[in-house]
Backbone as JSON, one array per atom type, in Angstrom:
{
  "sequence": "MNIAILASTAGSNLPSLFTHIQQKKGITCFLITNKADAQAITKAKNFSIPYYIIETKKNETREEYDKRVLDILHQNNTDYVFMIGYMRIVSPLFVNAFRNKIFNVHPSLLPAFAGGMSNSVHQDVLDFGCKVTGATLHIVSEEVDAGKIINQKACEISKNETVATLKPKVQKLEQTMLQELIDTLYQKF",
  "N": [[-20.81, 8.66, -12.0], [-17.62, 9.95, -12.07], [-14.26, 9.29, -11.65], [-11.07, 10.61, -11.24], [-7.82, 9.39, -11.14], [-4.81, 10.14, -9.76], [-1.48, 9.34, -10.15], [1.93, 8.49, -9.53], [3.72, 6.47, -9.23], [4.35, 2.98, -8.59], [1.76, 2.17, -8.17], [0.53, 0.31, -6.42], [-1.87, 0.02, -5.03], [-3.76, 0.22, -6.97], [-4.86, -2.08, -8.53], [-6.78, -3.29, -6.73], [-8.44, -1.11, -6.31], [-9.32, -0.47, -8.95], [-10.68, -2.86, -9.53], [-12.74, -2.76, -7.63], [-14.08, -0.42, -8.4], [-14.94, -1.16, -10.97], [-16.87, -2.99, -10.35], [-19.03, -1.55, -9.66], [-21.94, -0.23, -10.88], [-22.24, 2.45, -13.09], [-20.01, 3.93, -12.34], [-17.08, 5.38, -13.49], [-13.6, 5.59, -14.3], [-10.38, 7.16, -14.73], [-6.89, 7.43, -15.36], [-4.28, 9.67, -14.48], [-0.94, 10.37, -14.94], [2.22, 11.68, -13.98], [4.56, 10.65, -14.78], [6.16, 9.02, -17.32], [7.16, 6.48, -17.13], [5.83, 5.26, -15.08], [4.67, 2.54, -13.2], [2.04, 2.4, -12.72], [0.7, 2.87, -15.07], [0.82, 0.44, -16.51], [-0.81, -1.1, -14.86], [-3.24, 0.25, -15.22], [-3.65, -0.26, -17.97], [-3.96, -3.05, -17.84], [-6.48, -3.24, -16.77], [-8.03, -2.04, -18.61], [-8.3, 0.72, -18.34], [-8.6, 4.08, -19.18], [-5.85, 6.34, -19.74], [-3.68, 9.15, -19.1], [-0.64, 10.71, -19.82], [1.07, 13.21, -18.37], [3.66, 14.93, -18.39], [5.99, 16.97, -16.57], [6.95, 20.11, -17.8], [10.02, 21.73, -18.74], [11.06, 24.26, -16.55], [8.45, 24.83, -15.8], [5.86, 26.11, -13.8], [4.26, 25.08, -10.7], [1.55, 25.77, -10.77], [1.13, 26.14, -13.53], [1.54, 23.54, -14.48], [-0.53, 22.24, -13.06], [-2.77, 23.47, -14.22], [-2.8, 22.28, -16.72], [-3.39, 19.66, -15.99], [-5.88, 20.07, -14.79], [-7.36, 20.84, -17.05], [-7.66, 18.37, -18.36], [-9.11, 17.0, -16.39], [-11.5, 18.49, -16.36], [-12.35, 18.16, -19.02], [-13.04, 15.51, -18.9], [-15.23, 15.48, -17.28], [-14.93, 15.22, -14.45], [-15.74, 14.07, -11.21], [-14.62, 13.41, -8.73], [-11.33, 13.33, -7.28], [-8.69, 11.15, -6.8], [-5.72, 10.78, -5.12], [-3.18, 8.68, -5.52], [-0.36, 7.56, -4.5], [0.75, 9.8, -5.65], [3.25, 11.85, -6.48], [3.48, 14.63, -6.29], [3.08, 17.95, -5.16], [0.12, 19.62, -4.98], [-1.17, 22.71, -6.3], [-2.71, 25.68, -4.8], [-4.58, 26.57, -6.67], [-5.38, 24.18, -7.89], [-6.47, 22.77, -5.69], [-8.61, 24.49, -5.05], [-10.2, 24.2, -7.32], [-11.32, 21.7, -7.06], [-12.3, 21.55, -4.46], [-12.68, 19.87, -1.4], [-13.12, 17.52, -2.73], [-10.97, 16.08, -3.4], [-8.95, 13.42, -2.64], [-6.52, 11.82, -0.6], [-4.3, 9.15, 0.19], [-2.28, 8.37, 2.92], [0.69, 6.88, 4.18], [0.75, 6.62, 7.08], [-0.34, 7.23, 10.47], [-1.7, 10.04, 10.42], [-1.57, 13.05, 12.4], [1.06, 12.22, 12.56], [4.24, 11.74, 11.13], [3.82, 13.23, 8.83], [4.14, 14.59, 5.52], [6.15, 12.97, 4.54], [7.08, 10.28, 2.25], [6.04, 7.13, 1.06], [8.32, 4.5, 1.31], [10.13, 5.9, 2.93], [8.54, 6.97, 4.95], [7.69, 4.63, 6.25], [10.16, 3.69, 7.15], [10.86, 5.77, 8.88], [8.84, 5.47, 10.81], [9.56, 2.97, 11.88], [12.17, 3.55, 12.79], [11.58, 5.38, 14.79], [10.52, 3.79, 16.67], [7.87, 3.01, 16.93], [4.96, 1.25, 18.01], [2.6, 0.83, 16.85], [1.19, 1.52, 13.71], [-0.18, 2.78, 10.65], [-2.62, 3.84, 8.24], [-3.86, 6.76, 6.61], [-6.69, 8.35, 5.33], [-7.4, 11.27, 3.74], [-8.82, 14.54, 3.09], [-7.56, 16.58, 0.54], [-5.79, 19.53, 1.09], [-4.52, 22.93, 1.0], [-2.22, 22.73, 2.51], [0.34, 20.34, 2.96], [-0.57, 17.04, 3.63], [-2.38, 17.8, 5.63], [-5.09, 18.08, 5.51], [-8.62, 17.58, 6.26], [-9.24, 14.66, 8.1], [-10.57, 11.71, 6.92], [-10.69, 8.97, 7.34], [-9.01, 6.52, 9.3], [-6.9, 3.72, 9.71], [-5.4, 1.2, 11.64], [-2.46, -0.81, 12.36], [-0.58, -3.3, 14.07], [2.92, -3.21, 14.84], [5.25, -5.59, 14.21], [7.78, -7.34, 16.15], [10.21, -7.83, 14.72], [9.9, -6.24, 12.5], [10.25, -4.93, 9.19], [10.76, -2.48, 6.59], [10.01, -3.74, 4.24], [8.21, -5.7, 5.13], [6.34, -4.25, 6.5], [5.22, -2.35, 4.76], [3.35, -3.72, 2.89], [1.35, -4.41, 4.74], [0.35, -1.95, 5.55], [-0.48, -0.97, 3.08], [-2.61, -2.66, 2.55], [-4.48, -1.72, 4.39], [-4.84, 0.83, 3.32], [-6.04, 0.17, 0.87], [-8.47, -0.94, 1.73], [-9.65, 1.33, 2.93], [-9.91, 3.0, 0.68], [-11.72, 1.55, -0.87], [-13.93, 1.65, 0.84], [-14.38, 4.39, 0.77], [-15.12, 4.72, -1.94], [-17.55, 3.3, -1.84], [-19.05, 4.94, -0.09], [-19.13, 7.42, -1.49], [-20.46, 6.56, -3.76], [-22.99, 5.88, -2.79], [-23.92, 8.42, -2.17], [-24.11, 9.61, -4.61]],
  "CA": [[-19.74, 9.22, -11.19], [-16.34, 9.8, -12.76], [-13.15, 9.48, -10.74], [-9.72, 10.72, -11.78], [-6.81, 8.87, -10.23], [-3.49, 10.7, -10.03], [-0.47, 8.43, -9.62], [3.29, 8.7, -10.05], [4.6, 5.36, -8.86], [3.97, 1.62, -8.98], [0.31, 2.0, -8.12], [0.22, -0.98, -5.78], [-3.26, 0.0, -4.6], [-4.66, 0.37, -8.11], [-5.68, -3.24, -8.9], [-7.96, -3.46, -5.87], [-9.31, 0.03, -6.56], [-9.95, -0.67, -10.26], [-11.64, -3.97, -9.41], [-13.89, -2.28, -6.86], [-14.81, 0.54, -9.24], [-15.59, -1.86, -12.08], [-18.0, -3.74, -9.82], [-20.11, -0.59, -9.38], [-22.59, 0.28, -12.08], [-22.33, 3.9, -13.16], [-18.76, 4.59, -11.97], [-15.96, 5.25, -14.41], [-12.38, 6.24, -13.82], [-9.25, 7.26, -15.63], [-5.62, 7.67, -14.67], [-3.33, 10.68, -14.95], [0.37, 10.22, -14.31], [3.23, 12.66, -14.39], [5.76, 9.88, -15.08], [5.94, 8.12, -18.45], [7.59, 5.12, -16.77], [5.11, 4.81, -13.88], [4.07, 1.21, -13.32], [0.59, 2.58, -12.65], [0.18, 2.79, -16.45], [0.61, -0.98, -16.81], [-1.99, -1.54, -14.11], [-4.4, 0.81, -15.91], [-3.82, -1.03, -19.2], [-4.46, -4.39, -17.49], [-7.91, -3.12, -16.44], [-8.62, -1.24, -19.69], [-8.6, 2.05, -17.8], [-7.93, 5.12, -19.96], [-4.82, 7.06, -18.99], [-3.0, 10.29, -19.69], [0.69, 11.0, -19.3], [1.29, 14.66, -18.42], [4.96, 15.16, -17.76], [6.33, 18.35, -16.28], [7.79, 20.78, -18.78], [11.14, 22.45, -18.15], [10.76, 25.6, -16.0], [7.01, 24.99, -15.61], [5.46, 26.29, -12.4], [3.26, 24.13, -10.19], [0.24, 26.21, -11.27], [1.06, 25.86, -14.97], [1.33, 22.1, -14.62], [-1.87, 21.91, -12.57], [-3.76, 23.92, -15.22], [-2.89, 21.24, -17.76], [-4.12, 18.53, -15.41], [-7.28, 20.51, -14.63], [-8.0, 20.78, -18.36], [-8.05, 16.97, -18.58], [-10.17, 16.68, -15.43], [-12.74, 19.13, -16.81], [-12.75, 17.5, -20.27], [-13.6, 14.2, -18.56], [-16.35, 15.65, -16.34], [-14.5, 14.56, -13.22], [-16.47, 14.38, -9.98], [-13.72, 13.26, -7.59], [-9.92, 13.07, -7.61], [-7.98, 10.33, -5.83], [-4.27, 10.82, -5.26], [-2.7, 7.36, -5.1], [1.07, 7.57, -4.8], [1.01, 10.95, -6.52], [4.41, 12.47, -5.87], [3.5, 16.06, -6.57], [2.28, 18.8, -4.29], [-0.78, 20.38, -5.86], [-1.26, 24.14, -6.02], [-4.01, 26.17, -4.33], [-5.47, 26.59, -7.83], [-5.91, 22.82, -8.05], [-7.32, 22.48, -4.52], [-9.84, 25.27, -5.17], [-11.01, 23.69, -8.42], [-12.01, 20.48, -6.6], [-12.32, 21.65, -3.0], [-13.36, 18.79, -0.68], [-13.37, 16.39, -3.63], [-9.67, 15.48, -3.68], [-8.62, 12.53, -1.52], [-5.17, 11.26, -0.61], [-3.96, 8.18, 1.23], [-0.93, 8.59, 3.45], [1.07, 5.64, 4.87], [0.97, 6.72, 8.53], [-1.48, 7.76, 11.19], [-1.51, 11.49, 10.52], [-0.54, 13.92, 11.84], [2.41, 11.66, 12.69], [5.02, 11.45, 9.93], [3.27, 13.97, 7.68], [5.1, 15.15, 4.59], [7.04, 11.95, 3.97], [6.51, 9.46, 1.19], [6.25, 5.71, 0.87], [9.27, 3.76, 2.14], [10.76, 6.76, 3.93], [7.62, 7.06, 6.08], [7.76, 3.36, 6.97], [11.45, 3.65, 7.84], [10.76, 6.72, 10.0], [8.0, 4.83, 11.83], [10.38, 1.94, 12.53], [13.28, 4.21, 13.51], [11.04, 6.06, 15.96], [10.17, 2.75, 17.64], [6.41, 2.91, 17.09], [4.38, -0.09, 18.21], [1.42, 0.82, 15.99], [1.18, 2.47, 12.6], [-1.39, 2.6, 9.87], [-2.8, 4.67, 7.06], [-4.84, 7.83, 6.76], [-7.35, 8.88, 4.15], [-7.76, 12.64, 4.09], [-9.12, 15.5, 2.03], [-6.38, 17.37, 0.21], [-5.9, 20.97, 1.31], [-3.34, 23.65, 0.54], [-1.07, 22.28, 3.29], [0.64, 18.93, 2.72], [-1.0, 16.05, 4.64], [-3.02, 18.51, 6.74], [-6.53, 18.2, 5.29], [-9.54, 16.86, 7.16], [-9.09, 13.21, 8.08], [-11.81, 11.0, 6.62], [-10.63, 7.63, 7.91], [-7.7, 5.98, 9.66], [-6.88, 2.32, 10.13], [-4.11, 0.93, 12.29], [-1.96, -2.18, 12.47], [0.54, -3.42, 15.0], [4.24, -3.41, 14.25], [5.87, -6.79, 14.79], [9.09, -7.13, 16.78], [11.28, -7.8, 13.72], [9.33, -5.61, 11.3], [11.1, -4.18, 8.26], [9.97, -1.73, 5.61], [9.47, -4.71, 3.28], [7.06, -6.42, 5.71], [5.36, -3.26, 6.98], [4.56, -1.66, 3.64], [2.14, -4.4, 2.42], [0.32, -4.35, 5.78], [-0.24, -0.61, 5.48], [-1.18, -0.86, 1.8], [-3.9, -3.36, 2.68], [-5.36, -0.76, 5.08], [-5.14, 1.88, 2.34], [-6.98, -0.39, -0.1], [-9.77, -1.04, 2.39], [-10.22, 2.67, 3.08], [-10.29, 3.49, -0.64], [-12.96, 0.85, -1.23], [-14.99, 2.22, 1.67], [-14.67, 5.72, 0.24], [-15.91, 4.51, -3.16], [-18.92, 2.92, -1.44], [-19.71, 6.12, 0.48], [-19.41, 8.37, -2.57], [-21.43, 5.91, -4.65], [-24.31, 6.01, -2.14], [-24.32, 9.82, -2.21], [-24.2, 10.12, -5.97]],
  "C": [[-18.42, 8.93, -11.89], [-15.2, 10.2, -11.84], [-11.84, 9.57, -11.52], [-8.76, 10.21, -10.72], [-5.46, 9.43, -10.67], [-2.45, 9.81, -9.37], [0.87, 8.71, -10.28], [4.15, 7.46, -9.96], [4.07, 4.02, -9.36], [2.47, 1.4, -8.96], [-0.12, 0.69, -7.5], [-1.24, -1.08, -5.35], [-4.25, 0.01, -5.76], [-5.45, -0.88, -8.48], [-6.92, -3.42, -8.03], [-8.95, -2.32, -6.07], [-10.04, -0.12, -7.89], [-11.0, -1.78, -10.2], [-12.9, -3.49, -8.7], [-14.73, -1.32, -7.69], [-15.57, -0.19, -10.34], [-16.76, -2.73, -11.63], [-19.22, -2.86, -9.56], [-20.67, -0.05, -10.69], [-22.65, 1.8, -12.02], [-21.09, 4.64, -12.69], [-17.74, 4.33, -13.08], [-14.75, 5.93, -13.79], [-11.36, 6.31, -14.92], [-8.04, 7.65, -14.8], [-4.88, 8.83, -15.31], [-2.03, 10.43, -14.19], [1.31, 11.3, -14.83], [4.55, 11.97, -14.76], [5.47, 8.87, -16.2], [6.31, 6.67, -18.14], [6.88, 4.59, -15.51], [4.47, 3.45, -14.13], [2.54, 1.28, -13.21], [-0.04, 2.49, -14.05], [-0.1, 1.34, -16.83], [-0.63, -1.5, -16.1], [-3.27, -1.0, -14.76], [-4.69, 0.03, -17.2], [-4.43, -2.4, -18.91], [-5.96, -4.39, -17.18], [-8.67, -2.31, -17.49], [-9.09, 0.13, -19.2], [-7.89, 3.08, -18.68], [-6.91, 5.87, -19.11], [-4.23, 8.18, -19.82], [-1.64, 10.42, -19.02], [0.92, 12.51, -19.49], [2.59, 14.94, -17.66], [5.19, 16.65, -17.56], [7.25, 18.9, -17.37], [8.9, 21.54, -18.05], [10.7, 23.87, -17.76], [9.26, 25.87, -15.82], [6.7, 25.15, -14.12], [4.45, 25.21, -12.0], [1.88, 24.48, -10.74], [0.07, 25.92, -12.75], [0.82, 24.37, -15.22], [-0.11, 21.74, -14.2], [-2.97, 22.36, -13.52], [-3.92, 22.88, -16.32], [-3.63, 20.02, -17.25], [-5.6, 18.89, -15.26], [-8.03, 20.49, -15.96], [-8.5, 19.36, -18.65], [-9.19, 16.58, -17.65], [-11.5, 17.26, -15.9], [-13.25, 18.49, -18.1], [-13.43, 16.16, -20.0], [-14.73, 14.28, -17.54], [-16.09, 14.94, -15.01], [-15.32, 15.04, -12.03], [-15.55, 14.38, -8.77], [-12.31, 12.95, -8.09], [-9.31, 12.27, -6.46], [-6.49, 10.43, -6.12], [-3.71, 9.53, -4.65], [-1.22, 7.27, -5.46], [1.42, 8.68, -5.78], [2.1, 11.79, -5.87], [4.59, 13.93, -6.3], [2.65, 16.77, -5.52], [1.42, 19.66, -5.2], [-0.88, 21.83, -5.37], [-2.62, 24.5, -5.43], [-5.03, 26.25, -5.47], [-6.16, 25.24, -8.01], [-6.87, 22.49, -6.92], [-8.65, 23.22, -4.64], [-10.77, 24.75, -6.26], [-11.83, 22.47, -8.02], [-12.07, 20.43, -5.07], [-13.22, 20.58, -2.39], [-13.72, 17.59, -1.55], [-12.07, 15.74, -4.08], [-9.26, 14.69, -2.44], [-7.22, 11.95, -1.71], [-5.05, 10.2, 0.48], [-2.52, 8.42, 1.61], [-0.56, 7.38, 4.31], [1.5, 5.82, 6.33], [-0.32, 7.22, 9.15], [-1.24, 9.26, 11.39], [-2.13, 12.02, 11.79], [0.89, 13.39, 11.97], [3.0, 11.36, 11.31], [4.41, 12.07, 8.67], [4.42, 14.45, 6.8], [6.05, 14.15, 3.96], [6.32, 11.13, 2.92], [6.96, 8.01, 1.31], [7.25, 5.08, 1.86], [9.92, 4.62, 3.21], [9.86, 6.93, 5.15], [7.71, 5.78, 6.91], [9.07, 3.25, 7.76], [11.44, 4.59, 9.04], [9.94, 6.14, 11.14], [8.81, 3.79, 12.6], [11.51, 2.56, 13.35], [12.81, 4.88, 14.8], [10.63, 5.06, 17.06], [8.68, 2.61, 17.89], [5.98, 1.45, 17.24], [3.17, -0.29, 17.31], [1.64, 1.85, 14.89], [-0.1, 2.25, 11.83], [-1.41, 3.49, 8.65], [-3.92, 5.66, 7.33], [-5.39, 8.19, 5.39], [-7.82, 10.27, 4.52], [-8.11, 13.45, 2.85], [-7.87, 16.33, 1.8], [-6.7, 18.86, 0.4], [-4.63, 21.63, 0.79], [-2.08, 23.22, 1.3], [-0.9, 20.77, 3.11], [0.22, 18.07, 3.91], [-1.69, 16.69, 5.83], [-4.53, 18.65, 6.58], [-7.33, 17.35, 6.26], [-9.39, 15.34, 6.98], [-10.47, 12.58, 7.91], [-11.84, 9.64, 7.33], [-9.17, 7.31, 8.27], [-7.88, 4.53, 10.07], [-5.47, 2.02, 10.63], [-3.75, -0.55, 12.23], [-0.79, -2.17, 13.44], [1.83, -3.64, 14.22], [4.88, -4.58, 14.98], [7.27, -6.47, 15.28], [10.22, -6.98, 15.75], [10.81, -7.19, 12.4], [10.4, -4.88, 10.49], [10.18, -3.38, 7.34], [9.29, -2.7, 4.65], [8.27, -5.48, 3.82], [5.96, -5.45, 6.14], [4.56, -2.65, 5.84], [3.31, -2.4, 3.15], [1.0, -4.4, 3.46], [-0.42, -3.01, 5.72], [-1.01, -0.44, 4.18], [-2.54, -1.56, 1.84], [-4.92, -2.45, 3.38], [-5.79, 0.35, 4.12], [-6.2, 1.38, 1.36], [-8.38, -0.49, 0.49], [-10.43, 0.33, 2.52], [-10.67, 3.25, 1.74], [-11.58, 2.84, -1.11], [-14.15, 1.4, -0.43], [-15.37, 3.62, 1.19], [-15.5, 5.63, -1.05], [-17.35, 4.2, -2.8], [-19.69, 4.12, -0.91], [-20.07, 7.12, -0.6], [-20.48, 7.84, -3.51], [-22.85, 6.05, -4.1], [-24.83, 7.43, -2.22], [-24.66, 10.29, -3.61], [-25.56, 9.88, -6.58]]
}
């Protein structure tokens, strides 16, 4: 089983994901990032995970960019795609190429706070006065954060919660769901 991981940011969830994958016989993974300065690259290097940097070209359409990513996915015989802090909206072309095999984690209990990213979602949750938040693992569809929900996990929001204290709580939930997804896919493969 070969998993492609698409990431644009720090990749805070990657060490636990890489560790879990490396404990499973017969699973390999590689990283694709659209940012040459993404900290996800350092995490991949630390685990000896192969990686590709595919930056956006000037005036390139979403489909043109996605075709370049798809070429790498096909060259690597990719079975599943995990979007982990991937700050790009994928095209219908991309979704169709891996329909029901692209997974994304979102830092809220979807459909609440759909479309936002990282710290802005956590801030929105706090500003709204939520007592509970969490994370959602879903299949990627043509609509942002609207694909079939695979798993959700929740955590309580403390009285004096801040983005800095909430984010690691939610990331822990994301990591658990990603590990559970690996286990489920591994059993099916």
